[in-house]
C-alpha positions in Angstrom: -20.2 3.7 -24.3 -18.9 6.4 -26.6 -15.4 7.4 -27.9 -14.1 3.8 -27.6 -11.1 4.5 -29.9 -10.1 7.5 -27.8 -10.2 5.6 -24.6 -8.1 2.8 -26.0 -5.6 5.2 -27.5 -5.1 6.8 -24.1 -4.8 3.4 -22.4 -2.3 2.2 -24.9 -0.3 5.4 -24.7 0.2 4.8 -21.0 1.6 1.3 -21.7 4.9 3.1 -22.4 5.2 3.6 -18.6 6.1 -0.1 -18.4 9.3 0.7 -20.3 10.1 4.0 -18.6 13.0 3.3 -16.2 13.2 4.9 -12.8 16.4 5.6 -10.9 15.8 3.0 -8.2 16.1 -0.8 -8.4 13.5 -3.4 -7.7 14.1 -4.8 -4.3 16.2 -7.7 -5.6 18.4 -5.2 -7.7 18.0 -7.5 -10.7 17.0 -4.4 -12.7 15.7 -0.9 -12.4 12.0 -0.4 -11.6 9.7 1.1 -14.2 7.1 3.9 -13.6 4.1 1.6 -14.0 5.5 -0.7 -11.4 6.1 2.2 -9.0 2.5 3.5 -9.4 0.9 0.1 -8.8 3.2 -0.6 -5.9 2.7 2.8 -4.3 -1.1 2.2 -4.5 -0.6 -1.1 -2.7 1.6 0.5 -0.1 -1.1 3.1 0.6 -3.6 0.3 1.2 -1.2 -1.4 3.6 -0.6 1.8 5.6 -4.0 3.3 5.3 -4.2 3.5 9.1 -1.3 6.0 9.1 -3.5 8.6 7.4 -5.7 11.0 9.4 -9.3 9.9 10.3 -11.7 10.7 7.5 -9.3 10.1 4.7 -10.9 8.7 1.5 -8.6 5.8 0.8 -10.2 4.8 -2.5 -9.5 8.4 -3.7 -5.9 8.1 -2.5 -5.4 5.0 -4.7 -7.0 6.8 -7.6 -4.5 9.7 -7.2 -1.6 7.3 -7.1 -2.7 5.4 -10.2 -2.9 8.7 -12.1 -0.1 10.8 -10.6 2.7 9.7 -12.9 0.8 9.1 -16.1 2.3 12.4 -17.6 5.7 10.8 -17.4 4.8 9.1 -20.7 5.9 12.4 -22.3 7.7 14.2 -19.5 10.0 11.3 -18.3 10.8 10.5 -14.7 12.4 13.1 -12.5 14.5 11.6 -9.7 14.2 13.6 -6.5 18.0 13.8 -6.3 18.4 15.4 -9.7 18.3 19.2 -9.1 18.8 20.0 -12.8 15.8 18.0 -14.0 13.8 19.1 -11.0 14.2 22.8 -12.0 12.2 22.1 -15.2 9.9 19.4 -13.8 6.8 21.6 -13.3 7.0 23.0 -16.9 7.7 19.7 -18.5 4.9 17.9 -16.6 2.4 20.7 -17.3 3.0 20.4 -21.1 3.0 16.6 -20.9 -0.2 16.6 -18.9 -2.0 18.9 -21.4 -0.8 16.6 -24.3 -1.8 13.4 -22.6 -5.2 14.5 -21.2 -6.1 15.9 -24.6 -6.3 12.3 -25.8 -9.2 11.6 -23.5 -12.9 11.9 -24.6 -15.0 14.5 -22.8 -16.9 11.8 -20.9 -13.8 10.9 -18.8 -11.4 13.8 -19.3 -12.6 15.8 -16.3 -12.1 12.9 -13.9 -8.5 12.1 -15.0 -7.5 15.7 -15.3 -8.9 16.6 -11.9 -7.1 13.8 -10.2 -3.8 14.7 -11.8 -4.2 18.4 -10.9 -5.3 17.6 -7.4 -2.1 15.6 -6.8 0.0 18.4 -8.2 -1.7 21.1 -6.1 -1.2 19.2 -2.8 -4.2 21.0 -1.2 -6.4 18.0 -0.2 -5.6 15.6 2.6 -5.8 12.7 0.2 -3.3 14.3 -2.2 -0.8 15.0 0.7 -1.1 11.4 1.9 -0.7 10.1 -1.6 2.5 12.2 -2.0 3.8 10.9 1.3 3.3 7.3 0.1 4.8 8.2 -3.3 8.0 9.4 -1.7 8.1 6.6 0.9 7.9 3.9 -1.7 11.5 4.1 -3.0 12.9 4.2 0.5 11.1 0.9 1.3 12.4 -0.6 -1.9 16.0 0.6 -1.3 16.6 0.3 2.4 14.5 -2.5 3.9 16.4 -5.7 4.9 17.2 -7.6 1.8 17.4 -4.4 -0.3 20.7 -3.3 -1.7 20.5 0.5 -1.5 20.1 3.1 -4.2 21.8 3.7 -7.6 22.8 7.1 -6.3 25.8 6.2 -4.2 26.3 9.8 -2.9 23.3 9.7 -0.6 23.6 10.1 3.2 20.9 9.8 5.8 20.8 13.6 6.3 20.4 14.2 2.5 17.5 11.7 2.4 15.8 13.1 5.5 16.1 16.7 4.1 14.4 15.7 0.8 11.7 13.4 2.4 10.8 15.4 5.5 8.5 17.9 3.8 6.2 15.2 2.5 6.4 12.4 5.1 7.1 13.9 8.6 3.4 14.9 9.1 2.5 11.2 9.4 4.2 9.9 12.5 3.9 6.2 11.7 5.5 6.7 8.3 8.2 9.0 9.6 9.2 6.6 12.3 9.4 3.9 9.6 11.7 6.1 7.5 14.1 6.7 10.5 14.1 3.0 11.3 14.8 2.0 7.6 17.7 4.5 7.5 19.2 3.2 10.7 19.1 -0.3 9.3 20.7 0.8 6.1 23.5 2.4 8.2 23.9 -0.8 10.2 24.3 -2.8 7.0 26.7 -0.3 5.6 24.5 0.7 2.7 24.6 4.3 4.0 27.4 6.1 5.9 27.0 6.8 9.6 25.2 10.1 10.2 24.5 12.1 13.3 20.9 12.6 12.3 20.2 8.9 12.8 19.9 7.5 16.3 19.4 4.0 17.5 15.7 3.0 17.5 13.6 -0.1 18.0 11.4 -1.7 15.4 8.3 0.6 15.0 5.4 -0.5 17.0 3.1 -2.6 14.8 0.4 -3.5 17.3 
């Protein structure tokens, strides 16, 4: 094995993700989730809902994409989906951060990590699109499942959430039905205000 020090330097740089706070709580609301936890948990969620993806999806590749997709936040920081000001500069900040972080990698592994990150950003492959759907589903599951306590952003409504999540999740019927069911439950528990976009629905079929 070559370039041992460069590999370890990259690995230790990403350790900072364990201290980078996201905008949503862990399910217990004891504290805010960090980026490293989100990436791992999203990869696990993708495994649990692998049958929601189209036939032929390479699920090991989906997991690789989810492990790598937020590494650049070491330098770019987290960008909450609800923060339009930060979102306006997200692409530029993450491009600069990606170049800086990937430059730490030795040539032997650079191409793999760089290709995974760029594939996720481009959203052209089926695996990247499914990974993005899981990525955007994850905070909904954390916030709105029974036992959860909502989101730190108290201005959210079901219609706002659906507007932001629809482009990435609606293409996957099982996942989209789960979103609608979660939001109905959140309305019932008064974590979200009533909204005409949410109609009464049964527990999604899990047979």
